[in-house]
C-alpha positions in Angstrom: -9.5 -59.3 -101.3 -13.2 -59.4 -102.4 -13.6 -62.8 -100.7 -12.2 -61.6 -97.5 -14.4 -58.5 -97.5 -17.5 -60.6 -98.2 -16.5 -63.0 -95.4 -16.0 -60.0 -93.0 -19.4 -58.5 -93.9 -21.2 -61.8 -93.4 -19.4 -62.4 -90.1 -20.3 -58.9 -88.9 -24.0 -59.4 -89.8 -24.2 -62.7 -88.0 -22.6 -61.3 -84.9 -24.9 -58.3 -85.0 -28.0 -60.5 -85.4 -26.9 -62.8 -82.6 -26.1 -59.9 -80.3 -29.5 -58.3 -81.0 -31.5 -61.4 -80.3 -33.7 -60.7 -77.3 -34.0 -63.3 -74.6 -37.0 -62.9 -72.3 -36.2 -61.9 -68.8 -37.4 -64.0 -65.9 -41.0 -63.4 -65.3 -41.5 -61.9 -61.8 -44.2 -60.6 -59.6 -44.2 -58.8 -56.3 -47.0 -58.8 -53.7 -47.7 -57.7 -50.2 -49.6 -60.4 -48.3 -51.6 -60.0 -45.1 -49.9 -63.0 -43.4 -46.9 -63.6 -41.2 -43.6 -64.6 -42.9 -43.6 -68.1 -41.6 -47.1 -68.8 -43.0 -46.1 -67.4 -46.4 -42.9 -69.5 -46.5 -44.9 -72.6 -45.7 -47.5 -71.8 -48.4 -44.8 -71.0 -51.0 -43.1 -74.3 -50.3 -46.4 -76.3 -50.4 -47.6 -74.7 -53.7 -44.3 -75.2 -55.4 -44.1 -78.8 -54.3 -47.7 -79.4 -55.5 -46.7 -77.8 -58.8 -44.0 -80.4 -59.4 -40.9 -78.4 -58.6 -38.0 -80.5 -57.3 -35.2 -79.7 -54.8 -36.9 -76.8 -53.0 -34.3 -75.3 -50.8 -34.4 -72.2 -48.5 -30.9 -70.8 -48.9 -31.4 -68.6 -45.9 -34.3 -67.2 -43.9 -35.7 -65.2 -46.9 -34.5 -66.8 -50.2 -35.9 -70.0 -51.8 -34.7 -71.7 -54.9 -36.0 -74.8 -56.8 -34.7 -77.3 -59.3 -36.5 -77.7 -62.6 -40.1 -78.6 -62.5 -40.9 -82.3 -62.9 -37.5 -83.5 -64.0 -38.0 -87.1 -62.8 -35.3 -89.2 -64.4 -35.5 -92.6 -66.2 -37.2 -92.7 -69.6 -39.1 -89.5 -69.0 -35.8 -87.7 -68.4 -34.5 -89.1 -71.7 -37.6 -87.8 -73.5 -37.3 -84.3 -71.8 -33.6 -83.9 -72.8 -34.1 -84.9 -76.4 -37.4 -83.6 -77.7 -39.3 -80.3 -77.6 -40.0 -79.5 -74.0 -40.4 -76.6 -71.6 -38.8 -76.5 -68.1 -38.9 -73.9 -65.4 -37.5 -73.1 -62.0 -38.4 -70.6 -59.4 -36.6 -68.2 -57.0 -38.6 -66.6 -54.3 -37.8 -63.9 -51.7 -40.0 -63.6 -48.5 -39.3 -60.6 -46.4 -41.2 -59.4 -43.3 -43.2 -56.2 -43.8 -44.9 -54.1 -41.2 -47.7 -55.2 -38.9 -48.3 -58.9 -39.9 -47.6 -58.4 -43.6 -45.1 -60.1 -45.8 -43.5 -59.0 -49.0 -43.2 -61.8 -51.6 -41.1 -61.6 -54.8 -41.4 -64.5 -57.3 -39.1 -65.0 -60.3 -39.8 -67.8 -62.8 -37.1 -68.7 -65.3 -38.4 -70.8 -68.2 -36.3 -72.5 -70.9 -37.5 -74.5 -73.9 -36.4 -76.2 -77.0 -38.2 -77.5 -80.1 -36.2 -80.4 -81.4 -33.5 -82.9 -80.5 -30.8 -80.7 -82.1 -31.8 -77.5 -80.3 -30.4 -76.5 -77.0 -32.5 -75.0 -74.2 -33.0 -71.2 -74.4 -35.1 -68.7 -72.4 -38.7 -68.5 -73.5 -41.9 -66.8 -72.4 -43.4 -68.5 -69.3 -46.5 -70.5 -69.9 -49.6 -69.9 -67.7 -49.4 -72.9 -65.3 -45.9 -72.0 -64.3 -46.4 -68.2 -64.5 -45.7 -66.1 -61.4 -49.3 -64.8 -61.6 -50.7 -68.3 -61.3 -48.2 -69.3 -58.5 -49.2 -66.1 -56.6 -52.9 -67.0 -57.0 -52.3 -70.5 -55.6 -50.3 -69.1 -52.7 -53.1 -66.6 -51.9 -55.6 -69.4 -52.0 -53.4 -71.5 -49.6 -53.1 -68.6 -47.2 -56.9 -67.8 -47.6 -56.1 -64.1 -48.1 -58.5 -63.6 -51.0 -62.2 -62.7 -50.5 -63.3 -65.8 -52.6 -60.8 -68.5 -53.5 -60.5 -69.5 -57.1 -61.9 -73.0 -57.8 -62.6 -74.8 -61.1 -66.2 -73.7 -60.9 -65.5 -70.1 -60.3 -62.7 -70.0 -62.9 -64.9 -71.4 -65.6 -68.0 -69.5 -64.2 -69.9 -72.7 -63.7 -73.0 -72.7 -61.4 
Protein backbone atom coordinates (compact mmCIF):
# COMPACT_ATOMS: atom_id res chain seq x y z
CA UNK A 1 0.00 0.00 0.00
CA UNK A 2 2.81 2.39 0.95
CA UNK A 3 4.64 1.62 -2.29
CA UNK A 4 1.53 2.28 -4.40
CA UNK A 5 0.90 5.58 -2.63
CA UNK A 6 4.52 6.66 -3.16
CA UNK A 7 4.33 5.71 -6.83
CA UNK A 8 1.07 7.66 -7.23
CA UNK A 9 2.59 10.76 -5.59
CA UNK A 10 5.70 10.66 -7.76
CA UNK A 11 3.57 10.16 -10.88
CA UNK A 12 1.32 13.07 -9.94
CA UNK A 13 4.33 15.35 -9.31
CA UNK A 14 5.90 14.44 -12.66
CA UNK A 15 2.68 15.04 -14.55
CA UNK A 16 2.22 18.38 -12.78
CA UNK A 17 5.78 19.43 -13.56
CA UNK A 18 5.44 18.44 -17.21
CA UNK A 19 2.10 20.16 -17.52
CA UNK A 20 3.40 23.40 -16.03
CA UNK A 21 6.50 23.57 -18.23
CA UNK A 22 6.11 26.69 -20.30
CA UNK A 23 6.89 26.59 -23.99
CA UNK A 24 7.63 29.91 -25.66
CA UNK A 25 4.92 31.05 -28.02
CA UNK A 26 5.87 31.92 -31.59
CA UNK A 27 7.53 35.31 -31.73
CA UNK A 28 5.41 37.68 -33.75
CA UNK A 29 5.34 41.27 -34.86
CA UNK A 30 2.77 43.38 -36.66
CA UNK A 31 3.47 46.43 -38.79
CA UNK A 32 1.67 48.84 -41.06
CA UNK A 33 3.90 49.54 -44.09
CA UNK A 34 3.57 52.43 -46.53
CA UNK A 35 3.77 50.27 -49.65
CA UNK A 36 1.35 48.35 -51.88
CA UNK A 37 0.69 44.69 -50.99
CA UNK A 38 2.45 43.35 -54.11
CA UNK A 39 5.68 45.15 -53.20
CA UNK A 40 5.46 43.94 -49.60
CA UNK A 41 4.91 40.34 -50.73
CA UNK A 42 7.91 40.56 -53.05
CA UNK A 43 10.10 42.08 -50.30
CA UNK A 44 9.03 39.44 -47.75
CA UNK A 45 9.83 36.64 -50.22
CA UNK A 46 13.26 38.11 -51.08
CA UNK A 47 14.25 38.74 -47.46
CA UNK A 48 13.25 35.24 -46.32
CA UNK A 49 15.04 33.67 -49.30
CA UNK A 50 18.19 35.69 -48.53
CA UNK A 51 17.90 34.65 -44.86
CA UNK A 52 18.15 30.99 -45.86
CA UNK A 53 14.55 29.85 -45.49
CA UNK A 54 13.56 26.95 -47.75
CA UNK A 55 10.26 26.08 -49.47
CA UNK A 56 8.73 29.55 -49.39
CA UNK A 57 5.12 29.12 -50.48
CA UNK A 58 2.25 31.58 -50.74
CA UNK A 59 -0.76 29.45 -49.68
CA UNK A 60 -3.17 32.06 -50.98
CA UNK A 61 -3.08 35.76 -51.83
CA UNK A 62 -2.27 36.76 -48.24
CA UNK A 63 -0.55 33.88 -46.38
CA UNK A 64 3.07 32.74 -46.69
CA UNK A 65 4.73 29.74 -45.05
CA UNK A 66 8.33 28.56 -45.15
CA UNK A 67 10.21 25.39 -44.47
CA UNK A 68 12.97 25.32 -41.91
CA UNK A 69 15.86 27.72 -42.34
CA UNK A 70 18.97 26.29 -44.01
CA UNK A 71 18.06 22.60 -43.84
CA UNK A 72 20.20 21.55 -46.81
CA UNK A 73 20.60 17.77 -46.67
CA UNK A 74 23.71 15.64 -46.97
CA UNK A 75 26.27 15.64 -44.17
CA UNK A 76 25.07 19.01 -42.91
CA UNK A 77 21.58 17.57 -42.46
CA UNK A 78 23.03 14.64 -40.50
CA UNK A 79 24.83 17.11 -38.24
CA UNK A 80 21.70 19.21 -37.75
CA UNK A 81 19.51 16.25 -36.82
CA UNK A 82 21.99 14.79 -34.33
CA UNK A 83 23.69 17.61 -32.42
CA UNK A 84 22.72 20.85 -30.72
CA UNK A 85 21.10 23.09 -33.28
CA UNK A 86 18.42 25.70 -33.65
CA UNK A 87 15.98 25.77 -36.54
CA UNK A 88 13.19 28.18 -37.35
CA UNK A 89 10.37 28.68 -39.82
CA UNK A 90 8.14 31.65 -40.64
CA UNK A 91 4.49 32.33 -41.31
CA UNK A 92 3.54 35.74 -42.69
CA UNK A 93 0.24 37.41 -43.47
CA UNK A 94 0.08 40.37 -45.85
CA UNK A 95 -3.27 42.17 -46.04
CA UNK A 96 -4.09 45.37 -47.89
CA UNK A 97 -4.69 48.39 -45.71
CA UNK A 98 -6.11 51.71 -46.72
CA UNK A 99 -4.63 54.18 -49.21
CA UNK A 100 -1.45 52.35 -50.35
CA UNK A 101 -0.63 50.79 -46.99
CA UNK A 102 -0.22 47.14 -46.15
CA UNK A 103 -0.58 45.28 -42.86
CA UNK A 104 2.18 42.71 -42.24
CA UNK A 105 2.05 40.06 -39.53
CA UNK A 106 5.15 37.85 -39.04
CA UNK A 107 5.31 34.72 -36.84
CA UNK A 108 8.66 33.00 -36.27
CA UNK A 109 8.58 29.51 -34.74
CA UNK A 110 11.95 28.39 -33.37
CA UNK A 111 12.92 24.95 -32.12
CA UNK A 112 16.19 23.75 -30.68
CA UNK A 113 17.96 20.87 -29.02
CA UNK A 114 21.21 20.52 -27.12
CA UNK A 115 22.40 16.97 -27.62
CA UNK A 116 22.00 13.91 -29.78
CA UNK A 117 19.52 12.40 -27.33
CA UNK A 118 17.28 15.46 -27.01
CA UNK A 119 14.33 16.09 -29.26
CA UNK A 120 13.48 19.47 -30.76
CA UNK A 121 11.45 21.73 -28.49
CA UNK A 122 10.24 25.35 -28.80
CA UNK A 123 12.82 27.92 -27.64
CA UNK A 124 13.22 31.69 -27.63
CA UNK A 125 14.05 33.04 -31.08
CA UNK A 126 17.61 34.26 -31.61
CA UNK A 127 18.14 37.74 -33.05
CA UNK A 128 19.07 36.92 -36.67
CA UNK A 129 15.81 34.99 -37.11
CA UNK A 130 13.71 37.27 -34.90
CA UNK A 131 10.63 38.94 -36.36
CA UNK A 132 12.07 42.34 -35.41
CA UNK A 133 15.16 41.70 -37.54
CA UNK A 134 13.10 40.30 -40.42
CA UNK A 135 10.86 43.39 -40.31
CA UNK A 136 13.93 45.64 -40.32
CA UNK A 137 15.25 43.84 -43.43
CA UNK A 138 11.84 44.08 -45.14
CA UNK A 139 11.64 47.82 -44.43
CA UNK A 140 15.15 48.26 -45.83
CA UNK A 141 14.16 46.35 -48.98
CA UNK A 142 11.05 48.52 -49.39
CA UNK A 143 13.02 51.69 -48.53
CA UNK A 144 10.29 52.83 -46.14
CA UNK A 145 12.72 53.93 -43.41
CA UNK A 146 14.26 57.39 -43.24
CA UNK A 147 17.78 55.94 -43.17
CA UNK A 148 18.42 52.26 -43.96
CA UNK A 149 20.41 50.22 -41.51
CA UNK A 150 23.87 49.29 -42.71
CA UNK A 151 26.82 47.67 -41.01
CA UNK A 152 28.33 51.11 -40.47
CA UNK A 153 25.19 52.64 -38.96
CA UNK A 154 24.48 49.58 -36.82
CA UNK A 155 27.94 49.66 -35.25
CA UNK A 156 28.02 53.49 -35.33
CA UNK A 157 31.14 53.52 -37.53
CA UNK A 158 32.15 56.70 -39.34
